[in-house]
C-alpha positions as CSV (number, residue, x, y, z in Angstrom):
1,M,21.5,-33.3,28.5
2,R,25.4,-33.0,29.8
3,R,26.4,-31.0,26.9
4,L,23.2,-29.1,27.3
5,R,24.0,-28.1,30.7
6,A,27.8,-27.3,29.5
7,W,26.5,-25.3,27.2
8,F,24.3,-23.3,29.4
9,F,26.9,-23.0,31.8
10,R,29.4,-21.3,29.0
11,L,26.9,-18.8,27.9
12,R,26.0,-17.7,31.6
13,G,29.8,-17.1,32.0
14,L,29.8,-14.4,29.7
15,F,27.7,-12.1,31.7
16,N,29.4,-12.6,34.8
17,R,33.1,-12.8,33.4
18,D,34.8,-10.7,35.9
19,R,33.7,-12.4,39.2
20,R,34.5,-15.7,37.6
21,D,38.2,-14.4,36.8
22,G,38.7,-12.8,40.3
23,E,37.4,-16.1,41.7
24,F,40.0,-18.0,39.5
25,A,42.6,-15.4,39.9
26,S,42.2,-16.2,43.8
27,E,41.9,-19.5,43.9
28,I,45.4,-19.7,41.4
29,E,46.9,-17.8,44.1
30,T,46.5,-20.1,46.7
31,H,47.8,-23.5,44.9
32,L,50.8,-21.6,44.0
33,Q,50.9,-20.4,47.8
34,L,50.7,-24.2,48.8
35,H,53.4,-25.2,46.7
36,I,55.5,-22.5,47.6
37,D,55.2,-23.8,51.1
38,D,55.6,-27.2,50.3
39,N,59.1,-26.2,48.5
40,L,60.4,-24.1,51.2
41,R,59.9,-27.0,53.8
42,A,61.9,-29.2,51.5
43,G,64.7,-26.9,52.2
44,M,64.6,-24.8,48.8
45,T,65.3,-20.6,48.9
46,P,62.1,-18.4,48.4
47,A,63.2,-17.7,45.0
48,E,63.8,-21.1,43.9
49,A,60.5,-22.3,45.7
50,R,58.5,-19.7,43.6
51,R,60.0,-20.9,40.7
52,N,59.4,-24.7,41.1
53,A,56.0,-23.9,41.8
54,L,55.1,-22.0,38.7
55,I,56.8,-24.6,36.8
56,K,54.3,-27.1,38.4
57,L,51.3,-24.9,37.7
58,G,52.5,-24.6,34.0
59,G,52.1,-20.8,34.4
60,V,49.5,-18.9,35.9
61,Q,48.5,-16.9,32.6
62,Q,48.4,-19.8,30.6
63,T,46.5,-21.7,32.9
64,K,43.9,-18.8,33.4
65,E,43.4,-18.5,29.2
66,S,43.0,-22.3,29.1
67,Y,40.1,-22.1,31.7
68,R,38.4,-19.3,30.1
69,D,38.4,-21.2,27.0
70,Q,36.7,-24.1,28.7
71,K,34.4,-22.5,30.7
72,G,33.0,-19.5,28.4
73,L,32.3,-19.1,24.6
74,P,35.8,-17.8,23.1
75,M,34.4,-16.6,19.5
76,I,31.5,-15.0,21.3
77,E,33.7,-12.9,23.5
78,T,36.2,-11.9,21.2
79,T,33.8,-10.3,18.6
80,L,32.6,-8.8,22.0
81,Q,35.8,-7.6,22.7
82,D,36.2,-6.6,18.8
83,L,33.3,-4.5,19.0
84,R,33.8,-2.3,22.3
85,F,37.1,-1.7,20.3
86,G,35.5,-0.4,17.4
87,F,33.1,1.9,18.9
88,R,35.7,3.3,21.4
89,M,37.7,4.4,18.3
90,L,34.5,5.6,17.1
91,R,34.0,8.0,19.8
92,R,37.4,9.2,19.3
93,S,36.9,10.3,15.7
94,P,32.9,11.4,15.6
95,G,33.4,13.0,12.1
96,F,35.0,10.4,10.0
97,S,32.4,8.2,12.0
98,L,29.5,10.0,10.8
99,L,30.9,9.8,7.2
100,A,31.4,6.5,7.5
101,I,28.0,5.5,9.0
102,L,26.4,7.8,5.8
103,C,28.4,6.3,3.2
104,L,27.6,2.6,4.6
105,T,24.0,3.4,4.7
106,L,23.9,4.8,1.2
107,G,26.0,1.8,0.2
108,I,23.4,-0.5,1.4
109,G,20.6,1.3,0.7
110,A,21.3,1.2,-3.4
111,N,22.3,-2.5,-3.2
112,A,19.2,-3.0,-1.7
113,A,17.1,-0.9,-4.4
114,V,19.0,-2.6,-7.4
115,F,18.6,-6.3,-5.8
116,S,14.8,-5.4,-5.3
117,W,14.6,-3.8,-9.0
118,I,16.4,-6.9,-10.6
119,E,14.1,-9.3,-8.1
120,G,11.3,-7.6,-9.5
121,I,12.3,-7.4,-13.3
122,L,14.0,-10.4,-13.8
123,F,13.1,-13.4,-12.0
124,R,9.7,-12.1,-10.9
125,P,8.1,-9.4,-12.8
126,Y,4.6,-9.7,-12.0
127,P,3.8,-10.1,-8.3
128,A,0.9,-13.1,-7.7
129,V,1.4,-14.4,-11.1
130,T,2.1,-18.3,-11.1
131,H,4.6,-20.1,-13.5
132,Q,6.2,-16.9,-14.9
133,E,9.0,-18.8,-16.1
134,R,6.3,-20.6,-18.6
135,L,5.0,-16.9,-19.7
136,V,6.1,-15.4,-23.1
137,A,4.9,-12.2,-25.2
138,V,3.6,-12.7,-28.7
139,G,4.4,-10.1,-31.2
140,G,3.4,-10.3,-35.0
141,T,5.6,-8.9,-37.8
142,A,4.2,-8.7,-41.3
143,R,6.6,-9.4,-44.5
144,G,9.5,-6.7,-44.6
145,E,8.8,-5.5,-41.0
146,A,12.0,-5.4,-38.8
147,R,10.8,-5.5,-35.5
148,G,7.6,-7.2,-33.3
149,N,4.7,-5.2,-33.3
150,P,1.1,-6.2,-31.6
151,L,-1.5,-8.5,-33.1
152,S,-5.2,-8.1,-34.2
153,W,-7.6,-9.7,-31.8
154,P,-8.5,-12.3,-34.7
155,D,-4.9,-13.2,-35.2
156,F,-5.3,-14.1,-31.6
157,L,-8.5,-15.8,-31.9
158,D,-6.5,-18.2,-34.7
159,L,-3.2,-18.9,-32.4
160,Q,-5.6,-19.8,-29.5
161,R,-7.4,-22.2,-31.7
162,S,-4.3,-23.8,-33.1
163,C,-1.4,-23.8,-30.5
164,T,-1.4,-27.3,-28.9
165,L,1.9,-26.7,-26.9
166,C,0.4,-23.8,-25.4
167,E,-1.3,-24.3,-22.0
168,T,-3.2,-21.1,-22.4
169,L,-3.2,-17.8,-24.3
170,F,-4.3,-14.5,-22.9
171,V,-4.5,-10.3,-23.6
172,S,-3.8,-7.7,-21.7
173,K,-3.5,-4.1,-23.4
174,I,-2.4,-1.3,-21.8
175,M,-4.3,2.1,-21.8
176,G,-5.1,5.3,-19.5
177,T,-8.2,6.6,-19.2
178,T,-10.4,9.0,-16.9
179,L,-11.9,7.9,-13.6
180,S,-15.2,9.7,-11.9
181,L,-16.6,9.2,-8.8
182,G,-18.7,11.8,-7.8
183,D,-17.6,15.1,-8.7
184,R,-14.0,13.6,-8.9
185,A,-12.1,12.2,-11.4
186,E,-8.7,11.6,-12.3
187,R,-6.5,10.2,-15.1
188,T,-5.1,6.3,-14.2
189,I,-4.2,3.5,-15.8
190,G,-5.8,0.3,-16.9
191,S,-5.9,-2.7,-18.5
192,I,-8.1,-4.3,-21.4
193,V,-7.9,-8.0,-21.1
194,S,-9.2,-11.4,-22.4
195,A,-12.2,-13.0,-20.4
196,N,-9.7,-16.1,-19.5
197,Y,-6.7,-13.4,-18.0
198,F,-7.5,-13.8,-14.2
199,D,-7.8,-17.8,-14.6
200,A,-4.8,-17.9,-16.8
201,I,-2.3,-16.1,-14.6
202,G,-3.7,-17.7,-11.5
203,V,-4.9,-14.8,-9.6
204,H,-8.2,-14.8,-7.8
205,P,-10.0,-11.9,-6.8
206,I,-10.2,-11.5,-3.4
207,L,-14.0,-10.1,-3.7
208,G,-16.5,-10.9,-5.8
209,R,-15.1,-13.0,-9.6
210,G,-13.3,-12.4,-12.5
211,F,-14.7,-12.0,-16.0
212,E,-17.0,-14.7,-17.5
213,P,-16.4,-16.7,-20.6
214,G,-17.9,-14.8,-23.0
215,E,-17.6,-11.1,-21.7
216,D,-14.8,-10.5,-24.1
217,V,-17.4,-11.0,-27.1
218,G,-19.5,-8.5,-28.6
219,R,-19.3,-4.8,-29.0
220,N,-19.3,-2.7,-26.0
221,A,-21.9,-5.4,-24.7
222,H,-19.9,-6.5,-20.9
223,P,-19.4,-3.0,-19.3
224,V,-18.1,-4.8,-16.1
225,T,-14.6,-4.1,-14.5
226,V,-12.4,-6.0,-11.6
227,I,-10.6,-2.7,-9.5
228,S,-7.3,-3.4,-8.0
229,Y,-6.9,-3.6,-4.3
230,Q,-4.8,-0.1,-4.0
231,L,-7.7,1.5,-5.6
232,W,-10.4,-0.4,-3.6
233,Q,-8.6,0.8,-0.6
234,G,-7.9,4.1,-1.8
235,R,-11.3,5.1,-3.5
236,F,-13.5,3.1,-1.9
237,K,-12.1,3.0,1.9
238,G,-11.9,-1.0,1.5
239,D,-15.9,-1.2,0.9
240,P,-16.7,-4.7,1.9
241,Q,-19.9,-4.3,-0.5
242,I,-18.0,-2.9,-3.2
243,V,-19.0,-5.7,-5.5
244,G,-22.2,-4.7,-7.5
245,K,-21.3,-1.0,-7.5
246,T,-20.7,1.2,-10.3
247,Q,-18.0,3.3,-11.4
248,R,-17.6,5.4,-14.3
249,L,-14.8,4.9,-16.9
250,N,-14.2,6.7,-19.9
251,G,-17.7,8.6,-19.5
252,V,-19.2,5.1,-19.0
253,V,-20.6,3.4,-16.5
254,H,-19.0,-0.4,-15.0
255,T,-20.2,-2.3,-12.6
256,I,-17.4,-3.6,-10.3
257,V,-17.4,-7.1,-10.0
258,G,-14.3,-8.1,-8.3
259,V,-11.5,-7.1,-6.4
260,A,-7.4,-8.4,-7.3
261,P,-5.6,-9.3,-4.4
262,E,-2.9,-7.0,-2.5
263,G,0.1,-6.7,-4.3
264,F,-1.2,-7.9,-7.9
265,L,-0.2,-5.4,-10.2
266,G,-0.8,-6.4,-13.7
267,T,1.1,-8.3,-16.6
268,F,3.0,-4.7,-17.6
269,V,6.5,-4.8,-16.2
270,G,6.8,-1.2,-14.4
271,W,3.5,-0.2,-14.5
272,G,0.5,-0.9,-12.2
273,M,-2.8,-1.4,-13.1
274,Q,-5.6,0.2,-11.4
275,F,-8.5,-2.1,-12.8
276,W,-9.2,-4.1,-15.8
277,V,-12.0,-4.4,-18.5
278,P,-12.6,-7.4,-20.5
279,A,-12.1,-6.8,-24.8
280,S,-15.5,-6.5,-25.6
281,M,-15.1,-2.7,-24.3
282,E,-12.4,-2.2,-26.5
283,E,-14.0,0.6,-28.5
284,T,-15.0,2.7,-24.7
285,F,-10.9,2.8,-24.6
286,E,-9.4,2.8,-27.6
287,A,-9.0,5.2,-30.7
288,G,-10.2,4.0,-34.3
289,G,-13.4,2.4,-33.3
290,Y,-14.2,-1.6,-33.0
291,K,-11.4,-3.5,-33.7
292,L,-12.5,-7.2,-32.3
293,E,-13.4,-8.3,-35.9
294,D,-10.7,-6.0,-38.2
295,R,-7.3,-8.3,-38.9
296,G,-6.2,-5.4,-39.9
297,A,-6.1,-3.3,-36.5
298,R,-3.0,-5.1,-34.4
299,W,-3.6,-3.3,-31.2
300,I,-3.7,-6.4,-28.8
301,E,-0.8,-7.6,-26.5
302,S,-0.6,-11.3,-26.1
303,Y,0.8,-13.7,-23.8
304,V,0.9,-17.2,-23.9
305,R,1.9,-19.9,-21.2
306,L,3.7,-22.9,-22.3
307,K,3.1,-26.4,-21.4
308,P,5.2,-27.8,-18.5
309,G,8.4,-29.2,-20.6
310,V,7.6,-27.7,-23.8
311,S,10.5,-24.9,-24.7
312,L,10.6,-21.7,-26.7
313,E,12.5,-23.5,-29.8
314,Q,9.5,-26.6,-30.0
315,A,6.9,-23.9,-29.5
316,Q,8.0,-22.4,-32.2
317,Q,8.7,-25.2,-34.7
318,E,4.8,-25.9,-34.0
319,I,3.8,-22.6,-35.2
320,S,5.9,-22.3,-37.9
321,S,4.6,-26.0,-39.3
322,E,3.1,-26.3,-42.4
323,P,-0.9,-26.9,-40.8
324,I,-0.7,-24.0,-38.8
325,I,0.4,-21.5,-41.6
326,R,-2.6,-23.5,-43.7
327,I,-5.5,-22.7,-41.2
328,R,-4.1,-19.0,-40.7
329,T,-3.9,-18.6,-44.4
330,E,-7.7,-19.9,-44.9
331,A,-8.4,-17.7,-41.7
332,V,-6.9,-14.4,-43.8
333,A,-8.9,-15.5,-46.7
334,S,-12.4,-15.9,-45.2
335,N,-11.9,-12.7,-43.0
336,S,-14.6,-9.9,-43.6
337,G,-12.5,-7.3,-42.2
338,P,-10.8,-4.4,-43.6
339,C,-7.7,-6.6,-43.8
340,G,-6.2,-5.0,-47.3
341,K,-4.8,-1.8,-45.3
342,R,-1.8,-3.6,-44.1
343,P,0.0,-7.1,-45.3
344,S,-1.2,-10.1,-43.7
345,I,1.0,-11.9,-41.0
346,T,1.7,-15.6,-41.0
347,Q,2.4,-17.5,-38.1
348,V,5.9,-18.4,-37.1
349,L,7.8,-18.0,-33.9
350,C,11.3,-17.0,-33.0
351,S,13.9,-16.4,-30.7
352,P,13.4,-13.2,-28.6
353,R,16.7,-12.0,-29.7
354,S,16.8,-12.6,-33.3
355,K,16.7,-10.0,-35.5
356,S,15.8,-11.0,-38.4
357,C,12.4,-12.4,-37.3
358,S,9.1,-12.5,-39.6
359,R,5.5,-13.7,-39.3
360,W,5.0,-14.3,-36.0
361,S,7.4,-13.6,-33.1
362,L,7.2,-15.0,-29.6
363,L,9.0,-12.7,-27.5
364,C,10.2,-14.0,-24.1
365,C,8.8,-11.8,-21.1
366,S,9.6,-14.1,-18.5
367,S,12.9,-14.5,-16.1
368,R,14.8,-16.2,-19.5
369,A,14.8,-12.3,-20.9
370,P,12.2,-10.1,-19.5
371,T,13.2,-7.3,-21.4
372,S,12.1,-8.1,-24.5
373,A,8.5,-7.4,-23.7
374,I,9.4,-4.0,-22.3
375,C,11.3,-3.2,-25.5
376,C,8.7,-4.1,-27.5
377,W,5.5,-2.7,-25.9
378,S,6.6,0.4,-23.8
379,G,6.2,2.9,-26.4
380,R,3.3,2.2,-27.6
381,S,1.6,1.6,-24.3
382,R,3.1,5.5,-23.5
383,D,1.6,7.0,-26.3
384,A,-1.8,5.2,-25.7
385,M,-1.7,7.0,-22.4
386,K,-1.6,10.2,-23.7
């Protein structure tokens, strides 16, 4: 309690320093005069009396400084003095001051923007998505291909069934479409996803629901959509009764079943999704007809969340194992789709930095190497939106 009171008096001393210094100076002069009078009565000359009194006091200025250190906060007082001196110098050169302030503003703003970009791209590229450090993107390469390509839907289902080190697998394919509301229409960006998309990334709609199991099966069988928070606020004015209403997407009426949380923009770095539809509606938004049963149609962008403690190398080793390859080979042999148009792919995971990857490649898109997914998918995504 005593220490707290001492700090309180020190803090109060910052605001009445002039009065405090004046009172202390008057007190010092009184003590000095008393010593001088004693010395004069002892027979000293006035000069000797004053000199002897100053020696006994230890110096007037030194005593004042010691008193200030004990009764104030020297660090704060020195800082305030430096600030006052700096402002005086700025007032003397207003032109230079404005130039310096402008340079500092631009420099700080640029650094803040760069660090925000780095934080968003390298460390947390997907707002609201949980456990991003375990997310990786899956790419497929046929023999003779130099880089990863998207997978086919049957390939995705094979991997989903056979990978035991993967906590979950999901699909997210960016695409552009026409959004119509009344007599208004505009181009917007959306995503074709698997039914487990929102559950897999740990994002829960603030209104309604995500997609139910089985809504990614069938040919144009489930015309439902989850819209973004931004679209809900902008086009629908935050209507709390939005769930159950319809929205025309690419000329097809879709029922709105949910609204994504604020800040969630999807799982494609650099683009903000405005809506999501299940993979069963692929034919409505993708050129080339129905592809869910066509192993040769490699169009999806697939992601994997590894189980806790599983490394990329361990997952690659499992996918490269003989039982998995045998399962994959049997699936290709029994596939009834037109897979003869392209070389079939077998399952092998490889490092995202590997340039000699054949078969399946696992491309890390989390904080370990997030730009790999951008390099692989951005070009095709832009083409799809034109």
